[in-house]
C-alpha positions as CSV (number, residue, x, y, z in Angstrom):
1,X,105.6,118.0,116.7
2,X,103.4,119.6,114.1
3,X,101.6,117.0,111.8
4,X,99.6,117.7,108.7
5,X,96.5,116.0,109.9
6,X,95.7,114.7,113.6
7,X,92.9,112.4,114.3
8,X,91.7,112.3,117.9
9,X,89.6,109.9,119.9
10,X,88.3,107.7,117.0
11,X,87.4,104.0,116.9
12,X,90.4,102.8,114.8
13,X,89.9,99.9,112.6
14,X,93.3,98.6,111.3
15,X,92.0,96.9,108.0
16,X,93.4,93.5,109.2
17,X,90.4,92.5,111.3
18,X,92.1,93.1,114.7
19,X,90.2,94.4,117.5
20,X,89.3,98.0,117.2
21,X,90.4,100.6,120.0
22,X,90.0,104.3,120.7
23,X,93.0,106.3,119.8
24,X,94.6,108.7,117.7
25,X,96.3,108.8,114.1
26,X,98.8,111.3,113.1
27,X,99.5,112.1,109.2
28,X,102.7,113.6,107.9
29,X,103.8,113.9,104.4
30,X,101.2,111.6,102.9
31,X,101.9,108.9,105.3
32,X,100.6,107.5,108.6
33,X,103.2,108.9,111.0
34,X,102.0,107.5,114.2
35,X,99.0,105.4,115.8
36,X,98.5,105.4,119.4
37,X,96.1,105.7,122.3
38,X,97.1,109.3,122.7
39,X,99.2,111.5,120.4
40,X,100.5,114.8,121.8
41,X,101.3,117.5,119.4
42,X,99.8,120.0,116.9
43,X,98.6,119.6,113.3
44,X,97.4,121.9,110.5
45,X,94.1,120.1,110.8
46,X,92.7,118.3,113.8
47,X,89.8,116.2,113.8
48,X,87.9,115.2,117.0
49,X,86.7,111.7,116.0
50,X,84.8,110.9,119.2
51,X,82.0,108.5,118.2
52,X,83.4,108.2,114.8
53,X,85.0,105.0,113.1
54,X,88.5,105.6,111.5
55,X,89.1,103.0,108.7
56,X,91.2,102.4,105.8
57,X,90.0,104.0,102.6
58,X,87.6,101.5,100.9
59,X,88.5,99.6,97.7
60,X,86.3,99.2,94.6
61,X,87.9,96.5,92.6
62,X,85.3,96.2,89.7
63,X,84.5,99.5,88.0
64,X,84.2,100.7,84.4
65,X,85.6,104.2,85.0
66,X,88.0,103.8,82.1
67,X,85.9,106.5,80.1
68,X,84.8,108.9,82.9
69,X,88.4,109.1,84.4
70,X,89.3,111.0,81.0
71,X,86.3,113.3,81.5
72,X,86.3,113.8,85.1
73,X,89.5,112.3,87.0
74,X,88.2,113.2,90.3
75,X,85.7,110.3,90.2
76,X,83.9,112.2,92.8
77,X,80.9,109.7,93.1
78,X,83.2,107.0,94.5
79,X,85.4,109.3,96.6
80,X,82.5,110.9,98.5
81,X,81.6,107.3,99.8
82,X,85.1,106.7,101.2
83,X,86.5,104.9,98.2
84,X,90.0,105.8,97.9
85,X,91.1,103.1,95.3
86,X,89.5,101.9,92.3
87,X,90.3,99.2,89.7
88,X,89.4,99.6,86.0
89,X,90.0,97.3,82.9
90,X,87.3,94.8,83.9
91,X,85.2,92.4,81.8
92,X,87.7,92.4,78.8
93,X,87.4,96.1,78.2
94,X,90.2,98.6,78.6
95,X,91.0,101.7,76.8
96,X,94.8,101.1,76.8
97,X,95.3,100.2,73.2
98,X,93.4,100.6,69.9
99,X,91.6,103.2,67.8
100,X,89.3,105.7,69.5
101,X,86.4,104.2,67.1
102,X,87.2,100.5,68.1
103,X,87.4,101.2,71.8
104,X,84.2,103.3,71.9
105,X,82.3,100.6,69.9
106,X,83.4,97.9,72.4
107,X,82.8,99.9,75.4
108,X,79.7,102.0,75.1
109,X,76.8,99.6,74.6
110,X,77.9,97.1,77.2
111,X,78.6,99.8,79.8
112,X,75.4,101.6,78.9
113,X,77.3,105.1,78.3
114,X,76.3,106.8,75.2
115,X,78.7,106.4,72.3
116,X,78.0,110.0,71.3
117,X,79.9,110.8,74.5
118,X,82.5,108.3,74.6
119,X,83.8,108.5,71.0
120,X,84.4,112.3,71.0
121,X,86.0,111.9,74.5
122,X,88.6,109.3,73.2
123,X,89.1,111.1,69.9
124,X,90.0,114.2,72.0
125,X,92.0,112.6,74.8
126,X,93.7,109.4,73.5
127,X,97.3,110.2,72.9
128,X,98.6,106.9,74.3
129,X,99.2,103.7,72.2
130,X,101.0,101.3,74.4
131,X,100.8,99.8,77.9
132,X,103.5,102.1,79.3
133,X,102.1,105.1,77.7
134,X,98.7,104.5,79.2
135,X,100.1,103.9,82.6
136,X,102.1,107.2,82.3
137,X,98.9,108.9,81.1
138,X,96.9,107.8,84.1
139,X,99.7,108.7,86.4
140,X,99.6,112.4,85.0
141,X,96.0,112.9,85.6
142,X,94.6,114.8,88.8
143,X,93.2,111.5,90.0
144,X,90.9,111.5,93.0
145,X,91.3,107.9,94.1
146,X,94.2,105.7,93.5
147,X,93.6,103.8,90.2
148,X,94.8,100.3,89.2
149,X,93.9,98.3,86.2
150,X,93.5,95.1,84.4
151,X,94.4,94.5,80.7
152,X,91.3,93.8,78.7
153,X,91.4,90.7,76.5
154,X,88.9,92.4,74.0
155,X,91.2,95.3,73.6
156,X,94.4,93.3,72.8
157,X,92.6,90.7,70.7
158,X,91.0,93.4,68.5
159,X,94.3,95.3,68.2
160,X,96.2,92.3,67.3
161,X,93.7,90.6,64.9
162,X,92.0,93.6,63.5
163,X,88.6,94.3,64.8
164,X,86.7,92.4,62.1
165,X,88.7,89.2,62.3
166,X,88.4,89.4,66.2
167,X,84.6,89.4,65.8
168,X,84.4,86.5,63.3
169,X,83.1,83.0,64.1
170,X,85.6,80.3,63.5
171,X,88.5,82.5,63.0
172,X,91.5,81.9,65.3
173,X,94.4,84.2,65.8
174,X,97.4,83.3,63.8
175,X,100.7,82.5,65.7
176,X,102.0,85.9,64.9
177,X,98.7,87.4,66.3
178,X,99.1,85.2,69.4
179,X,102.8,86.2,69.9
180,X,101.5,90.0,69.7
181,X,98.8,89.4,72.3
182,X,101.4,87.9,74.7
183,X,103.8,90.7,74.0
184,X,101.2,93.2,75.0
185,X,100.0,91.2,78.1
186,X,103.8,91.1,79.4
187,X,104.2,94.6,78.7
188,X,101.1,95.4,80.8
189,X,102.5,93.3,83.6
190,X,105.8,94.9,83.5
191,X,104.1,98.3,83.9
192,X,102.1,97.1,87.0
193,X,98.7,96.2,85.5
194,X,97.0,93.7,87.8
195,X,96.4,90.9,85.3
196,X,94.1,90.0,82.3
197,X,90.3,90.4,82.1
198,X,88.1,88.4,79.8
199,X,84.4,88.0,78.9
200,X,82.6,85.0,77.7
201,X,79.0,86.3,78.1
202,X,77.6,86.9,74.6
203,X,74.9,89.2,75.6
204,X,77.5,91.9,76.0
205,X,77.3,93.5,72.5
206,X,79.2,95.9,70.1
207,X,77.9,99.5,69.5
208,X,78.4,101.7,66.5
209,X,77.3,100.8,62.9
210,X,80.1,98.7,61.7
211,X,79.5,95.6,64.0
212,X,76.5,96.5,66.0
213,X,75.0,93.8,68.1
214,X,77.9,91.3,67.7
215,X,79.3,90.0,70.9
216,X,82.7,91.5,72.2
217,X,85.9,90.2,70.7
218,X,86.7,88.3,74.0
219,X,83.7,85.9,73.5
220,X,84.9,84.8,70.2
221,X,88.2,83.3,71.6
222,X,88.6,79.5,72.1
223,X,89.5,78.5,75.7
224,X,93.0,77.3,74.3
225,X,93.6,81.0,73.5
226,X,92.7,82.1,77.1
227,X,94.9,79.4,78.6
228,X,97.8,80.3,76.7
229,X,97.5,84.1,77.7
230,X,97.1,82.8,81.3
231,X,100.5,81.0,81.3
232,X,101.9,84.4,81.5
233,X,99.5,85.5,84.2
234,X,100.1,82.4,86.2
235,X,104.0,82.8,85.9
236,X,103.9,86.4,86.9
237,X,101.6,85.8,90.0
238,X,99.0,88.2,88.5
239,X,95.3,87.8,88.5
240,X,92.7,86.4,85.8
241,X,89.4,88.3,86.1
242,X,86.4,87.2,84.0
243,X,82.8,87.0,83.1
244,X,81.4,83.6,82.8
245,X,78.3,83.0,80.5
246,X,76.0,83.6,83.4
247,X,72.9,82.6,81.2
248,X,74.1,79.0,80.6
249,X,76.4,78.9,83.8
250,X,78.1,75.8,82.7
251,X,81.4,77.5,81.6
252,X,82.2,78.6,85.1
253,X,83.8,75.1,85.3
254,X,86.4,76.4,83.0
255,X,87.3,79.3,85.2
256,X,87.6,76.6,88.2
257,X,89.8,74.5,86.0
258,X,92.0,77.3,85.1
259,X,92.8,78.3,88.8
260,X,93.6,74.7,89.8
261,X,97.2,74.3,91.3
262,X,97.4,70.6,91.0
263,X,101.0,69.9,89.5
264,X,101.5,73.7,88.7
265,X,101.1,77.1,90.5
266,X,97.6,78.0,91.2
267,X,96.1,80.9,89.2
268,X,94.3,83.8,91.3
269,X,90.9,84.0,89.5
270,X,88.0,86.2,90.3
271,X,84.8,85.9,88.5
272,X,81.3,87.6,88.7
273,X,79.0,87.1,90.5
274,X,77.8,85.4,93.7
275,X,74.1,86.5,93.8
276,X,70.7,85.2,95.1
277,X,68.8,85.8,91.9
278,X,65.0,85.8,91.8
279,X,65.3,83.7,88.6
280,X,67.1,80.8,90.4
281,X,66.9,80.7,94.2
282,X,69.3,77.9,94.9
283,X,72.3,78.8,92.5
284,X,74.1,80.6,95.0
285,X,74.5,77.9,97.3
286,X,75.7,75.5,94.4
287,X,78.3,78.0,93.2
288,X,79.6,78.7,96.8
289,X,79.9,75.0,97.5
290,X,81.7,74.3,94.2
291,X,84.1,77.2,94.9
292,X,85.0,75.8,98.3
293,X,85.9,72.5,96.8
294,X,88.2,74.2,94.3
295,X,89.9,76.2,96.8
296,X,90.4,73.8,99.5
297,X,90.6,70.3,97.8
298,X,91.6,71.1,94.4
299,X,94.2,73.7,95.3
300,X,92.6,76.6,93.4
301,X,92.3,80.3,94.3
302,X,88.9,81.5,93.1
303,X,87.1,84.5,94.5
304,X,83.6,85.3,93.6
305,X,82.6,89.0,93.5
306,X,79.4,90.1,95.2
307,X,77.4,93.2,95.7
308,X,76.5,93.3,99.4
309,X,73.1,94.8,98.8
310,X,69.9,94.4,97.0
311,X,70.7,94.3,93.3
312,X,68.1,96.4,91.6
313,X,67.9,97.7,88.0
314,X,66.1,100.7,86.4
315,X,65.2,100.6,82.7
316,X,64.1,103.0,79.9
317,X,61.6,101.3,77.6
318,X,63.6,98.2,76.3
319,X,66.9,99.7,77.0
320,X,68.1,97.5,79.6
321,X,71.2,95.2,79.7
322,X,69.3,92.1,80.8
323,X,67.2,92.0,77.7
324,X,70.4,91.2,75.6
325,X,70.1,87.7,76.9
326,X,67.3,86.7,74.6
327,X,67.1,87.3,70.8
328,X,64.0,89.4,70.9
329,X,65.4,91.7,73.3
330,X,68.6,92.2,71.5
331,X,66.6,92.8,68.2
332,X,64.9,95.9,69.8
333,X,68.0,97.3,71.3
334,X,69.9,96.8,68.0
335,X,67.6,99.5,66.4
336,X,69.1,102.7,67.8
337,X,66.4,104.9,66.0
338,X,63.4,105.0,68.3
339,X,61.0,105.3,65.3
340,X,62.3,102.2,63.7
341,X,62.1,100.4,67.2
342,X,58.5,101.4,67.7
343,X,57.7,99.9,64.2
344,X,59.4,96.7,65.5
345,X,57.5,96.6,68.8
346,X,54.2,96.8,66.9
347,X,54.9,94.1,64.5
348,X,52.7,91.1,65.0
349,X,55.4,88.6,64.2
350,X,58.1,90.3,66.5
351,X,55.6,90.3,69.4
352,X,54.8,86.5,68.9
353,X,58.7,86.0,69.1
354,X,59.1,88.2,72.1
355,X,56.3,86.5,74.0
356,X,57.6,83.1,73.1
357,X,61.0,83.8,74.4
358,X,59.7,85.6,77.4
359,X,57.7,82.8,78.6
360,X,60.0,79.9,77.6
361,X,61.2,78.6,80.9
362,X,63.7,76.3,79.1
363,X,65.8,79.2,77.7
364,X,68.6,80.3,80.0
365,X,67.9,83.2,82.1
366,X,69.5,85.6,84.7
367,X,66.5,88.2,84.5
368,X,63.4,86.8,86.3
369,X,61.2,88.0,83.6
370,X,58.2,88.6,85.9
371,X,56.3,91.8,85.3
372,X,54.5,91.4,88.6
373,X,57.9,92.5,90.0
374,X,58.4,95.5,87.6
375,X,57.0,98.9,88.7
376,X,56.7,102.0,86.4
377,X,58.4,104.9,88.1
378,X,58.3,107.5,85.2
379,X,55.7,108.0,82.5
380,X,54.2,110.9,80.4
381,X,50.9,109.4,81.5
382,X,51.1,110.0,85.5
383,X,48.2,107.7,86.1
384,X,50.7,104.7,85.3
385,X,53.4,105.7,87.7
386,X,53.6,103.3,90.7
387,X,51.7,100.5,88.9
388,X,53.1,97.1,87.6
389,X,52.8,96.0,84.2
390,X,50.9,93.0,85.4
391,X,48.3,95.2,87.0
392,X,47.8,97.2,83.8
393,X,47.7,94.0,81.8
394,X,44.7,92.7,84.0
395,X,42.7,96.1,83.4
396,X,43.4,95.9,79.8
397,X,42.5,92.2,79.7
398,X,45.7,91.4,77.8
399,X,48.6,89.3,78.2
400,X,51.3,91.2,80.1
401,X,53.9,91.0,77.3
402,X,51.3,92.7,75.1
403,X,50.9,95.5,77.4
404,X,54.6,96.0,78.0
405,X,55.2,96.2,74.3
406,X,52.3,98.5,73.7
407,X,53.6,100.9,76.4
408,X,57.2,100.8,75.1
409,X,56.0,101.4,71.7
410,X,53.7,104.4,72.7
411,X,56.2,106.0,75.2
412,X,59.6,104.7,73.9
413,X,62.4,105.6,76.5
414,X,60.1,107.9,78.3
415,X,58.6,105.0,80.2
416,X,60.9,104.2,83.0
417,X,60.6,101.1,85.2
418,X,62.1,99.5,88.1
419,X,62.8,95.8,89.2
420,X,65.0,93.7,91.5
421,X,67.3,91.2,90.0
422,X,68.3,89.5,93.3
423,X,70.0,89.7,96.8
424,X,66.6,90.7,98.2
425,X,66.4,88.1,100.9
426,X,68.4,88.9,103.9
427,X,69.5,85.4,104.9
428,X,71.0,84.3,101.8
429,X,72.6,87.9,101.4
430,X,74.3,87.5,105.0
431,X,75.5,84.1,103.7
432,X,77.1,85.4,100.8
433,X,78.9,88.4,102.2
434,X,80.2,86.1,105.1
435,X,81.5,83.6,102.6
436,X,85.3,83.0,102.7
437,X,85.6,82.8,99.0
438,X,83.7,86.0,98.4
439,X,85.2,89.4,97.6
440,X,82.9,92.3,98.5
441,X,82.6,94.3,95.4
442,X,81.3,94.3,91.6
443,X,79.8,98.0,91.8
444,X,80.3,98.4,88.2
445,X,80.9,102.0,89.0
446,X,81.1,104.3,85.9
447,X,78.9,102.1,84.0
448,X,75.0,101.5,83.5
449,X,74.7,105.3,84.6
450,X,70.9,105.2,84.3
451,X,70.3,101.7,85.4
452,X,72.4,100.9,88.6
453,X,73.8,102.8,91.7
454,X,76.2,100.7,93.7
455,X,78.9,103.4,94.2
456,X,78.4,103.3,98.0
457,X,78.4,99.7,98.4
458,X,80.9,99.6,101.3
459,X,78.5,101.8,103.3
460,X,75.5,99.6,102.5
461,X,77.5,96.6,103.5
462,X,78.5,98.1,106.9
463,X,74.9,99.2,107.4
464,X,73.9,95.4,106.8
465,X,76.5,94.3,109.5
466,X,75.7,97.1,112.0
467,X,71.9,96.7,111.7
468,X,72.3,93.0,112.4
469,X,74.4,93.9,115.5
470,X,71.9,96.6,116.7
471,X,69.0,93.9,116.3
472,X,71.0,91.6,118.5
473,X,71.5,89.1,115.7
474,X,75.3,89.8,114.6
475,X,76.6,87.7,111.9
476,X,80.0,89.4,111.2
477,X,81.9,91.7,113.4
478,X,82.5,95.4,112.6
479,X,86.2,94.6,112.4
480,X,85.8,91.8,110.1
481,X,83.4,93.8,107.9
482,X,85.9,96.6,107.6
483,X,88.7,94.2,106.6
484,X,86.4,92.7,103.8
485,X,86.3,96.2,102.1
486,X,89.8,97.2,102.8
487,X,92.7,94.9,103.8
488,X,91.4,91.6,102.4
489,X,90.9,93.2,99.0
490,X,94.3,94.8,99.0
491,X,96.1,91.8,100.0
492,X,94.3,89.6,97.3
493,X,94.8,92.2,94.5
494,X,98.5,93.1,95.6
495,X,97.6,96.7,96.2
496,X,99.7,98.7,98.6
497,X,96.6,100.2,100.5
498,X,93.7,99.2,102.7
499,X,95.6,99.2,106.1
500,X,96.2,101.6,108.8
501,X,99.8,101.2,110.0
502,X,102.7,103.5,110.4
503,X,104.6,104.2,107.1
504,X,101.5,103.5,105.0
505,X,100.0,105.7,102.5
506,X,97.5,107.8,104.3
507,X,94.2,106.6,102.7
508,X,91.5,106.6,105.3
509,X,88.0,107.5,106.1
510,X,86.3,109.0,109.2
511,X,82.9,107.3,109.3
512,X,79.8,108.4,111.3
513,X,78.0,105.0,112.1
514,X,74.9,106.8,112.9
515,X,74.9,107.8,109.3
516,X,74.5,104.2,108.2
517,X,70.8,104.6,107.9
518,X,68.1,104.2,105.1
519,X,69.5,107.3,103.4
520,X,72.3,105.1,102.1
521,X,69.8,102.9,100.4
522,X,67.9,105.9,98.7
523,X,68.0,106.5,95.0
524,X,68.7,110.0,93.6
525,X,69.5,111.4,90.2
526,X,72.3,113.8,89.6
527,X,73.5,115.4,86.3
528,X,76.9,114.8,84.8
529,X,78.3,117.8,83.1
530,X,81.4,115.8,81.8
531,X,78.9,113.5,79.9
532,X,76.7,116.3,78.3
533,X,74.6,116.6,81.3
534,X,73.1,113.1,81.2
535,X,71.6,112.1,84.5
536,X,73.1,109.5,86.7
537,X,71.7,107.2,89.3
538,X,73.3,107.5,92.7
539,X,72.8,106.9,96.5
540,X,74.0,109.6,98.8
541,X,74.1,110.3,102.5
542,X,76.5,113.2,103.5
543,X,75.9,112.2,107.3
544,X,77.8,108.9,106.8
545,X,81.2,110.5,105.8
546,X,82.9,113.0,108.1
547,X,86.3,113.0,106.2
548,X,88.2,111.2,103.6
549,X,92.0,111.3,103.2
550,X,93.8,110.1,100.1
551,X,97.6,110.3,100.2
552,X,97.3,112.2,103.4
553,X,95.3,115.1,101.7
554,X,91.8,116.0,102.6
555,X,89.4,115.0,99.7
556,X,86.0,115.0,101.6
557,X,84.6,116.8,104.5
558,X,81.2,116.4,105.9
559,X,80.2,114.2,102.9
560,X,81.1,117.0,100.4
561,X,84.0,116.4,97.8
562,X,86.4,119.4,97.9
563,X,86.6,121.5,94.6
564,X,90.4,120.7,94.2
565,X,89.5,116.9,93.6
566,X,90.0,116.3,89.9
567,X,91.8,119.5,89.3
568,X,95.0,119.2,91.5
569,X,97.6,116.4,91.4
570,X,98.8,114.9,94.7
571,X,95.8,112.8,95.8
572,X,95.3,109.5,93.8
573,X,98.0,107.9,91.5
574,X,98.3,105.0,89.3
575,X,98.8,102.1,91.7
576,X,100.8,99.3,90.3
577,X,100.6,95.7,91.4
578,X,102.6,95.0,94.6
579,X,104.5,98.3,94.5
580,X,106.8,97.4,97.4
581,X,108.1,94.5,95.4
582,X,107.9,96.1,92.1
583,X,108.4,100.0,91.9
584,X,106.7,101.5,89.0
585,X,109.1,103.1,86.7
586,X,108.1,104.9,83.6
587,X,111.3,104.2,81.9
588,X,111.0,100.6,82.4
589,X,111.1,98.4,79.2
590,X,109.6,95.0,78.9
591,X,112.4,92.4,78.7
592,X,110.4,89.2,79.4
593,X,110.0,86.5,76.8
594,X,106.3,85.4,76.2
595,X,105.4,82.2,77.9
596,X,104.9,80.1,74.9
597,X,108.4,80.8,73.6
598,X,110.2,80.9,77.0
């Protein structure tokens, strides 16, 4: 028999955690046609996979590709690392409904993508204005990976209440506005969206000039509003995704409570993030312990998202998301004009305020605020590169805050610095990625383009696991590790992918384990023509990926994304929740009644 693709002699991982074996996989018409120790026959393309791992395509369930998918639907930066399915609509933000200006103002600053790129893009591309139209639109794009999405609470709240009312303290939605939100949520669910995403973190701020520096609409909602919407999510067996207030941390208990299945159906709930932050070295153990209690004793279903690698951060001057957690930082970022910002940074009163907040250990914090751990990586004055702000402060005989503000005032966004937020200790990191209540993800791909680079997190995770095995100190089997970034995620999120079995869509990766080396950790910069040539941070190693197949079609060879990705249809598609139970139909109309009036 002649197949489309025949993979020979690879180490096959099924994505379910079963023991791997050496064998062959045949692909025909976009599906896995056969898996066996040896498959006779010919194919249009034959891979000798001796020494390679053959795995399901990786799944990235926390991205902010909502804008980039419109400009560059191939999403090549994820595909080149073996990611074949992504999820958008995270953290209350989605572009499914609302005006281009409202959506750009909600999306741009939070995700650190220039508004001057996002707004014109949406004005040009946005032709949809309903849940079904958006799903149809995504399905029509020449997608690289499969794309699934949440419905963002900020989007439907601003659309139903009007942006100004949705951003007003003490203003609750009217009954009519609540019914409108419920209707939109039900329509989204009927179109295959995964569920609802919300945000309670008030340092995620609005862009633009109308409501600049106000928190997102979702943060203004009372919990009763969230619970009412979750009646629909719970009834429909969908997923509740959210951002707790990671500065104060206490409202994570509300997310736990929402998930509980005592005298009711449990609610699938996923929150960000389980991390070992430098600012609080014990918090990861406490959160993990509480989640275990919720899931085992209190009948909840909570999953904590986790980056399986060092969580590092790059910043240009004061433009860095973690500065939004204290008032003086927000005040500087609020001033988009760099000349005005410079004046503020030199103001004596402002400097006292900044220093007082920076050094106040009683203020909630995620960022460690330790300039000993912050290195300058770019600066017009080359003598400063490679040095910490603390070193320079000692030389200048200044408080380190004064040195930092002086340099940011002098060089603006031309002074670039680096720090590590957390996950820098191997022991705690291994504990986190092995925890049964953790989902491996939270890459934020498509956001923080100048600040973070976690697109290749599955490879960095597999490197962590393989390195431990090579050192004779294994903590997780390779089979279990592959399952954690494929089948486990697919099952929990209701995605029809993530496993190698006959009849499944042929989304798979040929991985060279010897390519899981230091290059997968090394930061590079690459231009983004789709966003006016701005530079994105990436981590790349072409040696790690021999090939990637999406829907049975070759998308990557020898670490290079093929030119047809993002130009031709037939690779990724809009992937609805549990498609085998619910077949996406573009003519489907919502006939369900909102939970509150059922």
